[in-house]
VOPA-205705 format. One record per residue: residue in three letters; z, x, y of N, C-alpha, C, O in turn; residue number from 1. Coordinates in Angstrom, 2 decimals, decimal comma, always signed. Each point is the difference from the previous one (the first is absolute). Last residue first. Layout:
# VOPA-205705
+------+---------+---------+---------+---------+---------+---------+---------+---------+---------+---------+---------+---------+-----+
| rest |      nz |      nx |      ny |     caz |     cax |     cay |      cz |      cx |      cy |      oz |      ox |      oy |  nr |
+------+---------+---------+---------+---------+---------+---------+---------+---------+---------+---------+---------+---------+-----+
|  ALA |       Z |       X |       Y |       Z |       X |       Y |       Z |       X |       Y |       Z |       X |       Y | NUM |
...
+------+---------+---------+---------+---------+---------+---------+---------+---------+---------+---------+---------+---------+-----+
//
This chain:
# VOPA-205705
+------+---------+---------+---------+---------+---------+---------+---------+---------+---------+---------+---------+---------+-----+
| rest |      nz |      nx |      ny |     caz |     cax |     cay |      cz |      cx |      cy |      oz |      ox |      oy |  nr |
+------+---------+---------+---------+---------+---------+---------+---------+---------+---------+---------+---------+---------+-----+
|  GLY |  +30,95 |  +12,36 |  +47,94 |   -1,40 |   +0,18 |   -0,33 |   -0,49 |   +1,36 |   -0,05 |   -1,18 |   +0,22 |   -0,27 | 117 |
|  ARG |   +5,44 |   -2,49 |   +1,77 |   +0,01 |   +1,16 |   -0,92 |   -1,41 |   +0,48 |   -0,30 |   -0,21 |   +1,17 |   -0,32 | 116 |
|  TYR |   +1,50 |   -5,10 |   +2,94 |   -0,02 |   +1,24 |   +0,76 |   +0,00 |   +1,25 |   -0,88 |   -0,11 |   +1,12 |   +0,50 | 115 |
|  ALA |   +0,31 |   -5,57 |   -2,30 |   -1,21 |   +0,03 |   +0,82 |   -0,11 |   +1,31 |   +0,77 |   -1,11 |   +0,46 |   +0,29 | 114 |
|  ASP |   +5,00 |   -1,49 |   -2,87 |   -1,13 |   +0,41 |   -0,82 |   -1,27 |   +0,13 |   +0,81 |   -0,83 |   +0,86 |   -0,28 | 113 |
|  VAL |   +4,69 |   -2,61 |   +2,38 |   +0,15 |   +1,44 |   -0,26 |   -1,19 |   +0,51 |   -0,79 |   -0,54 |   +1,06 |   +0,32 | 112 |
|  ILE |   +0,76 |   -5,65 |   +0,35 |   -0,25 |   +0,66 |   +1,27 |   +0,06 |   +1,52 |   -0,18 |   -0,86 |   +0,73 |   +0,50 | 111 |
|  LYS |   +1,99 |   -3,41 |   -4,14 |   -1,44 |   -0,09 |   +0,25 |   -0,36 |   +0,71 |   +1,30 |   -1,04 |   +0,65 |   +0,09 | 110 |
|  ASN |   +5,59 |   -1,05 |   -1,22 |   -0,66 |   +0,95 |   -0,89 |   -1,51 |   +0,00 |   +0,21 |   -0,63 |   +1,05 |   -0,06 | 109 |
|  LEU |   +3,49 |   -4,17 |   +2,29 |   -0,07 |   +1,30 |   +0,65 |   -0,68 |   +1,05 |   -0,88 |   -0,58 |   +0,95 |   +0,52 | 108 |
|  ASP |   +0,21 |   -6,33 |   -0,15 |   +0,21 |   +0,99 |   -1,05 |   -0,19 |   +1,38 |   +0,62 |   -1,13 |   +0,45 |   +0,20 | 107 |
|  ILE |   +2,23 |   -5,65 |   +1,41 |   -0,44 |   +1,28 |   +0,53 |   +0,34 |   +1,03 |   -1,07 |   +1,17 |   +0,30 |   -0,22 | 106 |
|  SER |   -1,05 |   -5,75 |   +0,82 |   -0,26 |   +1,01 |   -1,04 |   -0,62 |   +1,24 |   +0,63 |   -1,21 |   +0,11 |   +0,16 | 105 |
|  LEU |   +3,70 |   -5,20 |   +0,64 |   -0,23 |   +1,24 |   +0,72 |   -0,20 |   +1,08 |   -1,04 |   +0,92 |   +0,35 |   -0,73 | 104 |
|  GLU |   -1,70 |   -5,77 |   +0,32 |   +0,66 |   +1,19 |   -0,56 |   -0,41 |   +1,22 |   +0,80 |   -1,19 |   +0,29 |   +0,15 | 103 |
|  GLY |   +1,65 |   -5,94 |   +0,96 |   -0,84 |   +1,18 |   -0,15 |   +0,79 |   +1,18 |   -0,52 |   +1,21 |   +0,09 |   +0,22 | 102 |
|  GLN |   -0,46 |   -5,51 |   -0,91 |   +0,61 |   +1,20 |   +0,54 |   -0,94 |   +1,17 |   -0,25 |   -0,37 |   +0,27 |   -1,14 | 101 |
|  GLU |   -1,52 |   -5,33 |   +1,70 |   +0,62 |   +0,92 |   -0,96 |   +0,59 |   +1,20 |   +0,72 |   -0,45 |   +0,40 |   +1,07 | 100 |
|  GLY |   -0,01 |   -4,81 |   +1,89 |   -0,83 |   +0,73 |   -0,96 |   +0,81 |   +0,90 |   -0,91 |   +1,23 |   +0,08 |   +0,08 |  99 |
|  GLU |   +0,41 |   -1,37 |   +4,98 |   -0,65 |   -0,80 |   -1,04 |   -0,81 |   +0,90 |   -0,94 |   -0,44 |   +1,08 |   +0,39 |  98 |
|  ARG |   +4,78 |   +0,88 |   +2,19 |   -1,36 |   -0,46 |   +0,32 |   -0,58 |   -0,74 |   -1,20 |   +0,41 |   +0,20 |   -1,14 |  97 |
|  TRP |   +4,89 |   -0,30 |   +1,84 |   -1,02 |   +0,97 |   -0,40 |   -1,38 |   -0,54 |   +0,34 |   -0,18 |   -1,22 |   +0,05 |  96 |
|  GLY |   +4,57 |   -0,17 |   +2,75 |   -0,79 |   -0,39 |   -1,17 |   -1,07 |   +1,04 |   -0,29 |   -0,67 |   +0,50 |   +0,91 |  95 |
|  GLU |   +4,47 |   -0,61 |   +2,35 |   -1,27 |   -0,54 |   +0,52 |   -0,87 |   -0,53 |   -1,14 |   -0,83 |   -0,88 |   +0,21 |  94 |
|  ARG |   +4,86 |   +2,99 |   -1,35 |   +0,33 |   -1,21 |   +0,76 |   -1,26 |   -0,66 |   +0,57 |   -0,09 |   -1,22 |   +0,06 |  93 |
|  ALA |   -0,32 |   +5,38 |   -2,31 |   +0,39 |   -1,05 |   -0,95 |   +0,31 |   -1,31 |   +0,73 |   -0,35 |   -1,08 |   -0,49 |  92 |
|  ALA |   -0,62 |   +4,90 |   +3,08 |   -1,20 |   -0,40 |   -0,75 |   +0,32 |   -1,14 |   -0,96 |   -0,78 |   -0,94 |   -0,13 |  91 |
|  GLN |   +4,40 |   +2,88 |   +2,48 |   -0,90 |   -0,73 |   +0,91 |   -1,23 |   -0,52 |   -0,74 |   -0,39 |   -1,16 |   +0,17 |  90 |
|  GLU |   +3,32 |   +3,98 |   -2,53 |   +0,63 |   -1,30 |   +0,24 |   -0,91 |   -0,86 |   +0,89 |   -0,22 |   -1,18 |   -0,28 |  89 |
|  ILE |   -1,08 |   +5,57 |   -0,37 |   -0,23 |   -0,78 |   -1,22 |   +0,64 |   -1,37 |   +0,13 |   -0,58 |   -1,00 |   -0,44 |  88 |
|  ARG |   +1,25 |   +4,02 |   +4,00 |   -1,43 |   -0,33 |   -0,12 |   -0,26 |   -0,88 |   -1,23 |   -0,76 |   -0,97 |   +0,08 |  87 |
|  ASP |   +5,18 |   +2,66 |   +0,68 |   -0,39 |   -0,94 |   +1,05 |   -1,44 |   -0,48 |   -0,19 |   -0,28 |   -1,19 |   +0,08 |  86 |
|  VAL |   +1,82 |   +4,60 |   -2,90 |   +0,63 |   -1,28 |   -0,35 |   -0,39 |   -1,06 |   +1,02 |   -0,35 |   -1,13 |   -0,36 |  85 |
|  ALA |   -1,01 |   +5,51 |   +1,26 |   -0,74 |   -0,54 |   -1,14 |   +0,54 |   -1,37 |   -0,40 |   -0,76 |   -0,93 |   -0,27 |  84 |
|  VAL |   +3,05 |   +3,35 |   +3,57 |   -1,28 |   -0,48 |   +0,53 |   -0,82 |   -0,65 |   -1,11 |   -0,63 |   -1,03 |   +0,21 |  83 |
|  PRO |   +4,68 |   +3,13 |   -1,44 |   +0,25 |   -1,21 |   +0,80 |   -1,28 |   -0,61 |   +0,57 |   -0,15 |   -1,22 |   +0,04 |  82 |
|  MET |   -0,17 |   +5,39 |   -2,55 |   +0,28 |   -1,20 |   -0,79 |   +0,27 |   -1,23 |   +0,86 |   -0,52 |   -1,07 |   -0,32 |  81 |
|  LYS |   -2,20 |   +5,55 |   +0,91 |   +0,95 |   -0,68 |   +0,89 |   +0,28 |   -1,36 |   -0,61 |   -0,62 |   -1,00 |   +0,36 |  80 |
|  LEU |   -2,17 |   +3,64 |   -2,81 |   +0,84 |   +1,06 |   +0,56 |   +1,03 |   -0,54 |   +0,98 |   +1,06 |   +0,60 |   +0,19 |  79 |
|  PHE |   -4,73 |   -2,90 |   -2,59 |   +1,35 |   -0,17 |   -0,52 |   +0,95 |   +1,06 |   +0,55 |   +1,19 |   +0,00 |   -0,32 |  78 |
|  SER |   -5,88 |   -2,42 |   +2,42 |   +0,65 |   +1,22 |   -0,47 |   +1,39 |   -0,31 |   -0,54 |   +0,74 |   -0,79 |   +0,59 |  77 |
|  VAL |   -4,77 |   -2,80 |   -0,78 |   +0,97 |   +0,50 |   +0,97 |   +0,67 |   +1,23 |   -0,61 |   +0,20 |   +0,08 |   -1,21 |  76 |
|  ARG |   -4,52 |   -4,13 |   +0,53 |   +0,71 |   +1,21 |   -0,42 |   +0,90 |   +0,44 |   +1,13 |   -0,26 |   -0,25 |   +1,18 |  75 |
|  GLU |   -3,14 |   -3,24 |   -0,98 |   +0,74 |   -0,30 |   -1,22 |   +0,63 |   +1,26 |   -0,59 |   +0,11 |   +0,16 |   -1,21 |  74 |
|  ASP |   -3,23 |   -0,63 |   +5,03 |   +1,30 |   -0,55 |   +0,39 |   +0,86 |   -0,38 |   -1,21 |   +1,01 |   -0,68 |   +0,14 |  73 |
|  GLY |   -5,44 |   +2,51 |   -0,69 |   +0,76 |   +0,93 |   +0,82 |   +1,37 |   -0,50 |   +0,40 |   +0,93 |   +0,79 |   +0,18 |  72 |
|  GLN |   -3,22 |   -2,50 |   -4,78 |   -0,31 |   -0,08 |   +1,43 |   +0,92 |   +0,94 |   +0,78 |   +1,10 |   +0,33 |   -0,45 |  71 |
|  ASP |   -0,98 |   -1,36 |   -4,38 |   -0,89 |   +1,09 |   +0,37 |   -0,39 |   +0,00 |   +1,48 |   -0,80 |   +0,83 |   +0,43 |  70 |
|  GLY |   +5,60 |   -2,50 |   -3,00 |   -1,42 |   -0,37 |   +0,05 |   -0,81 |   +1,18 |   +0,47 |   +0,52 |   +1,11 |   +0,17 |  69 |
|  TRP |   +4,18 |   -0,96 |   -0,31 |   -0,12 |   -1,27 |   -0,71 |   -1,41 |   -0,55 |   +0,08 |   -0,22 |   -1,20 |   -0,18 |  68 |
|  TYR |   +3,63 |   +6,10 |   +0,87 |   -1,20 |   -0,78 |   +0,29 |   -0,06 |   -1,25 |   -0,88 |   +0,51 |   +0,00 |   -1,12 |  67 |
|  PHE |   +2,55 |   +4,61 |   +3,15 |   +0,12 |   -1,23 |   -0,77 |   -1,29 |   -0,75 |   +0,32 |   -0,43 |   -0,02 |   +1,15 |  66 |
|  TRP |   +0,65 |   +5,48 |   -0,57 |   -0,17 |   -1,41 |   +0,37 |   +0,64 |   -0,94 |   -1,01 |   +0,07 |   +0,29 |   -1,20 |  65 |
|  CYS |   -1,09 |   +4,85 |   +1,72 |   +1,33 |   -0,51 |   +0,39 |   -0,06 |   -1,45 |   +0,46 |   +0,60 |   -0,35 |   +1,02 |  64 |
|  PHE |   -4,13 |   +3,35 |   -2,93 |   -0,07 |   -0,41 |   +1,40 |   +1,30 |   -0,61 |   +0,52 |   +0,07 |   -0,44 |   +1,14 |  63 |
|  PRO |   -0,45 |   +2,05 |   -5,71 |   -0,67 |   +1,03 |   +0,83 |   -0,06 |   -0,34 |   +1,49 |   +0,07 |   +0,90 |   +0,84 |  62 |
|  LEU |   +1,90 |   -4,13 |   -4,05 |   +0,78 |   +1,19 |   +0,34 |   -0,75 |   +1,03 |   +0,86 |   +0,58 |   +0,51 |   +0,96 |  61 |
|  HIS |   -0,64 |   -5,88 |   -1,66 |   -1,05 |   +1,03 |   -0,05 |   +0,67 |   +1,28 |   +0,49 |   +0,13 |   +0,23 |   +1,20 |  60 |
|  VAL |   +1,67 |   -5,25 |   -3,29 |   +0,25 |   +1,23 |   +0,74 |   -1,20 |   +0,92 |   -0,19 |   -0,49 |   +0,20 |   -1,11 |  59 |
|  PHE |   +0,91 |   -5,91 |   +0,99 |   -0,04 |   +1,25 |   -0,75 |   +0,36 |   +1,16 |   +0,91 |   +0,09 |   -0,16 |   +1,22 |  58 |
|  VAL |   +0,27 |   -5,58 |   -1,63 |   +0,10 |   +1,15 |   +0,89 |   +0,11 |   +1,24 |   -0,88 |   +0,86 |   +0,09 |   -0,87 |  57 |
|  ARG |   -2,86 |   -5,31 |   +0,05 |   +0,67 |   +1,19 |   -0,51 |   -0,04 |   +1,10 |   +1,05 |   -1,06 |   +0,33 |   +0,53 |  56 |
|  ARG |   +1,10 |   -5,91 |   +0,00 |   -0,82 |   +1,21 |   +0,06 |   +0,83 |   +1,13 |   -0,57 |   +1,23 |   +0,00 |   +0,07 |  55 |
|  MET |   -1,18 |   -5,86 |   +0,03 |   +0,54 |   +1,32 |   -0,32 |   -1,06 |   +1,08 |   +0,21 |   -1,17 |   -0,19 |   -0,31 |  54 |
|  ARG |   +2,49 |   -5,05 |   +2,32 |   -1,03 |   +0,82 |   -0,64 |   +0,55 |   +1,40 |   -0,16 |   +0,70 |   +0,51 |   +0,88 |  53 |
|  CYS |   +1,36 |   -4,48 |   +1,42 |   +0,29 |   +0,18 |   -1,44 |   -1,13 |   +0,70 |   -0,75 |   -0,19 |   -0,23 |   -1,19 |  52 |
|  ARG |   +0,65 |   -0,41 |   +6,01 |   -0,75 |   -1,07 |   -0,67 |   +0,13 |   +0,08 |   -1,52 |   -0,78 |   -0,60 |   -0,74 |  51 |
|  SER |   +2,75 |   +3,84 |   +3,72 |   +0,53 |   -1,29 |   +0,46 |   -0,72 |   -1,19 |   -0,63 |   +0,50 |   -1,12 |   +0,09 |  50 |
|  ASP |   -0,58 |   +5,71 |   -2,91 |   -0,12 |   -0,30 |   +1,42 |   +0,53 |   -1,40 |   +0,32 |   +0,53 |   -0,68 |   -0,88 |  49 |
|  THR |   +0,70 |   +4,61 |   -3,02 |   -0,49 |   -1,36 |   +0,21 |   -0,03 |   -0,29 |   +1,49 |   +0,96 |   +0,28 |   +0,73 |  48 |
|  VAL |   -1,20 |   +4,32 |   -4,07 |   +0,59 |   -0,57 |   +1,21 |   -0,66 |   -1,35 |   +0,25 |   -1,23 |   -0,12 |   +0,03 |  47 |
|  ASP |   +1,91 |   +4,21 |   -3,98 |   -0,61 |   -1,31 |   +0,22 |   +0,72 |   -0,65 |   +1,17 |   +1,19 |   -0,30 |   -0,10 |  46 |
|  LEU |   -1,80 |   +5,60 |   -1,22 |   +0,95 |   -1,00 |   +0,45 |   -0,77 |   -1,28 |   +0,24 |   -0,87 |   -0,05 |   +0,87 |  45 |
|  ALA |   +0,13 |   +4,70 |   -4,21 |   -0,45 |   -0,83 |   +1,13 |   +1,13 |   -0,95 |   +0,36 |   +0,95 |   -0,19 |   -0,76 |  44 |
|  PRO |   -2,56 |   +4,84 |   -2,62 |   +1,03 |   -0,90 |   +0,51 |   -0,54 |   -0,75 |   +1,21 |   -0,80 |   +0,54 |   +0,77 |  43 |
|  ARG |   -2,45 |   +1,19 |   -4,76 |   +0,56 |   +0,35 |   +1,31 |   +1,13 |   -0,95 |   +0,36 |   -0,10 |   -1,20 |   -0,26 |  42 |
|  GLY |   -2,77 |   +0,94 |   -3,75 |   +1,20 |   +0,80 |   -0,10 |   +0,63 |   +0,40 |   +1,32 |   +1,06 |   +0,62 |   +0,02 |  41 |
|  ASP |   -4,92 |   -3,60 |   -1,07 |   -0,39 |   +1,40 |   -0,15 |   +1,21 |   +0,95 |   -0,02 |   -0,17 |   +1,22 |   -0,01 |  40 |
|  GLU |   +0,67 |   -5,96 |   +0,67 |   -0,68 |   +0,18 |   -1,28 |   -0,36 |   +1,46 |   -0,27 |   -0,02 |   +0,44 |   -1,15 |  39 |
|  ALA |   +4,14 |   -1,21 |   +4,43 |   -1,36 |   -0,54 |   -0,08 |   -0,61 |   +0,33 |   -1,36 |   +0,52 |   +0,82 |   -0,75 |  38 |
|  VAL |   +4,71 |   -1,53 |   +2,04 |   -0,90 |   +1,07 |   -0,41 |   -1,37 |   -0,65 |   -0,18 |   -0,16 |   -0,93 |   -0,78 |  37 |
|  VAL |   +4,55 |   -0,53 |   +4,12 |   -0,75 |   -0,21 |   -1,24 |   -0,76 |   +1,27 |   -0,35 |   -0,03 |   +0,97 |   +0,76 |  36 |
|  LEU |   +4,04 |   -3,42 |   +2,83 |   -0,59 |   +1,24 |   -0,50 |   -0,65 |   -0,28 |   -1,36 |   +0,63 |   -0,58 |   -0,89 |  35 |
|  VAL |   +0,13 |   -2,96 |   +5,02 |   +0,43 |   +0,33 |   -1,35 |   -0,71 |   +1,27 |   -0,45 |   -1,23 |   +0,09 |   +0,09 |  34 |
|  ALA |   +2,48 |   -3,55 |   +4,52 |   -0,67 |   +1,19 |   -0,49 |   +0,59 |   +0,38 |   -1,35 |   +1,22 |   +0,05 |   -0,17 |  33 |
|  ALA |   -0,98 |   -3,86 |   +4,67 |   +0,05 |   +0,14 |   -1,46 |   -0,84 |   +1,19 |   -0,45 |   -1,19 |   +0,10 |   +0,31 |  32 |
|  VAL |   +3,87 |   -0,91 |   +4,35 |   -1,38 |   +0,07 |   -0,45 |   +0,05 |   +0,29 |   -1,49 |   +0,55 |   +1,02 |   -0,41 |  31 |
|  GLU |   +3,26 |   -1,22 |   +3,63 |   -0,38 |   -1,22 |   -0,71 |   -1,50 |   -0,08 |   -0,27 |   -0,60 |   -1,08 |   +0,06 |  30 |
|  ARG |   +3,32 |   +4,76 |   +1,77 |   -0,72 |   -0,82 |   +0,99 |   -0,55 |   -1,29 |   -0,62 |   -0,79 |   -0,71 |   +0,62 |  29 |
|  VAL |   +3,01 |   +3,90 |   -3,28 |   +0,97 |   -0,24 |   +1,07 |   -0,61 |   -0,93 |   +1,06 |   +0,70 |   -0,78 |   +0,64 |  28 |
|  ALA |   -3,50 |   +2,35 |   -4,07 |   +0,91 |   -1,04 |   -0,48 |   +1,03 |   -0,36 |   +1,05 |   +0,35 |   -1,17 |   +0,16 |  27 |
|  LEU |   -3,28 |   +4,81 |   +0,58 |   -0,68 |   -1,29 |   +0,19 |   +0,91 |   -1,15 |   -0,43 |   +0,00 |   -1,06 |   +0,63 |  26 |
|  ARG |   +1,54 |   +5,43 |   -1,35 |   -0,03 |   -0,29 |   +1,43 |   -0,71 |   -1,32 |   +0,30 |   +0,39 |   -0,72 |   +0,92 |  25 |
|  LYS |   -0,28 |   +2,30 |   -5,38 |   +1,37 |   -0,30 |   +0,45 |   +0,01 |   -0,41 |   +1,47 |   +0,66 |   -0,96 |   +0,39 |  24 |
|  GLY |   -4,75 |   +2,46 |   -2,24 |   +0,39 |   -1,31 |   -0,51 |   +1,38 |   -0,42 |   +0,45 |   +0,22 |   -1,16 |   +0,36 |  23 |
|  LEU |   -1,74 |   +5,52 |   +0,65 |   -0,74 |   -1,00 |   +0,78 |   +0,42 |   -1,40 |   -0,42 |   +0,24 |   -0,86 |   +0,84 |  22 |
|  GLU |   +1,45 |   +4,38 |   -3,38 |   +0,62 |   -0,03 |   +1,32 |   -0,68 |   -1,04 |   +0,89 |   +0,67 |   -0,75 |   +0,71 |  21 |
|  THR |   -2,59 |   +1,50 |   -4,87 |   +1,32 |   -0,60 |   -0,19 |   +0,71 |   -0,13 |   +1,34 |   +0,59 |   -1,04 |   +0,31 |  20 |
|  LEU |   -4,68 |   +3,34 |   -0,42 |   -0,19 |   -1,45 |   -0,12 |   +1,33 |   -0,73 |   -0,19 |   +0,18 |   -1,10 |   +0,51 |  19 |
|  LEU |   -0,13 |   +5,84 |   -0,43 |   -0,44 |   -0,52 |   +1,30 |   -0,12 |   -1,52 |   -0,03 |   +0,46 |   -0,69 |   +0,91 |  18 |
|  ARG |   +0,47 |   +2,87 |   -4,96 |   +1,16 |   +0,05 |   +0,90 |   -0,36 |   -0,55 |   +1,38 |   +0,79 |   -0,74 |   +0,60 |  17 |
|  GLN |   -4,29 |   +1,17 |   -3,71 |   +0,92 |   -1,07 |   -0,40 |   +1,24 |   -0,03 |   +0,89 |   +0,47 |   -1,07 |   +0,36 |  16 |
|  ALA |   -3,53 |   +4,58 |   +0,19 |   -0,59 |   -1,26 |   +0,47 |   +0,92 |   -1,17 |   -0,33 |   +0,18 |   -0,91 |   +0,81 |  15 |
|  TYR |   +1,07 |   +5,06 |   -2,54 |   +0,16 |   -0,01 |   +1,46 |   -0,56 |   -1,30 |   +0,58 |   +0,64 |   -0,62 |   +0,85 |  14 |
|  ALA |   -1,28 |   +1,41 |   -5,43 |   +1,42 |   -0,26 |   +0,28 |   +0,26 |   -0,08 |   +1,50 |   +0,77 |   -0,85 |   +0,46 |  13 |
|  LYS |   -5,08 |   +2,06 |   -1,86 |   +0,25 |   -1,39 |   -0,36 |   +1,45 |   -0,37 |   +0,31 |   +0,27 |   -1,08 |   +0,52 |  12 |
|  GLN |   -1,51 |   +5,55 |   +0,00 |   -0,62 |   -0,82 |   +1,03 |   +0,27 |   -1,48 |   -0,25 |   +0,29 |   -0,75 |   +0,93 |  11 |
|  GLN |   +1,12 |   +3,80 |   -4,19 |   +0,81 |   +0,16 |   +1,21 |   -0,55 |   -0,87 |   +1,14 |   +0,76 |   -0,63 |   +0,73 |  10 |
|  GLU |   -3,22 |   +0,86 |   -4,71 |   +1,25 |   -0,74 |   -0,23 |   +0,90 |   +0,07 |   +1,23 |   +0,63 |   -1,00 |   +0,36 |   9 |
|  LYS |   -4,58 |   +3,55 |   -0,27 |   -0,31 |   -1,45 |   +0,05 |   +1,25 |   -0,84 |   -0,22 |   +0,18 |   -1,02 |   +0,67 |   8 |
|  VAL |   +0,15 |   +5,69 |   -1,13 |   -0,16 |   -0,36 |   +1,40 |   -0,28 |   -1,50 |   +0,11 |   +0,54 |   -0,67 |   +0,88 |   7 |
|  THR |   +2,15 |   +2,02 |   -5,16 |   -1,27 |   +0,40 |   +0,58 |   -0,04 |   -0,42 |   +1,47 |   +0,83 |   -0,80 |   +0,45 |   6 |
|  GLN |   +3,62 |   +2,10 |   -3,42 |   -0,78 |   -1,09 |   +0,57 |   -1,30 |   +0,54 |   +0,59 |   -0,02 |   +1,05 |   +0,65 |   5 |
|  SER |   +3,72 |   +1,48 |   -2,71 |   -1,27 |   -0,17 |   -0,69 |   -0,85 |   -1,15 |   +0,57 |   -1,10 |   -0,26 |   -0,49 |   4 |
|  MET |   +5,58 |   +1,47 |   +1,93 |   -0,91 |   +1,08 |   +0,36 |   -1,37 |   -0,22 |   -0,60 |   -1,00 |   +0,51 |   +0,52 |   3 |
|  ARG |   +4,41 |   -4,52 |   +0,81 |   -0,32 |   +0,89 |   -1,10 |   -0,99 |   +1,06 |   +0,47 |   -0,92 |   -0,30 |   +0,78 |   2 |
|  MET |   +4,57 |   -2,21 |   +2,35 |   -1,41 |   -0,04 |   -0,35 |   -0,24 |   +1,02 |   -1,12 |   +0,43 |   +1,15 |   +0,10 |   1 |
+------+---------+---------+---------+---------+---------+---------+---------+---------+---------+---------+---------+---------+-----+
//
């Protein structure tokens, strides 16, 4: 790792490593998953469900989650990779929920700023 890497670059690289490992484990279970870069530059994993619909799985580093929507059952901790793989495989086999993929947007900076007042 280069000493000059910024924290954001390190976080992005870590998220990419997590998603790569997730993708490998899903592939073993015959769940289609492709590592991509989202429009905003975040690494993501395009995972296809049993109905051939795709959802993007992202990494939320502050909360240690893989997530594929904004609902409570659309996230799982990446700290226990086997459990995360099981949950994402199950969700893909059952089929993603109907409708657009929700975006989990928790901006910790806004929360911190609120307490600085």
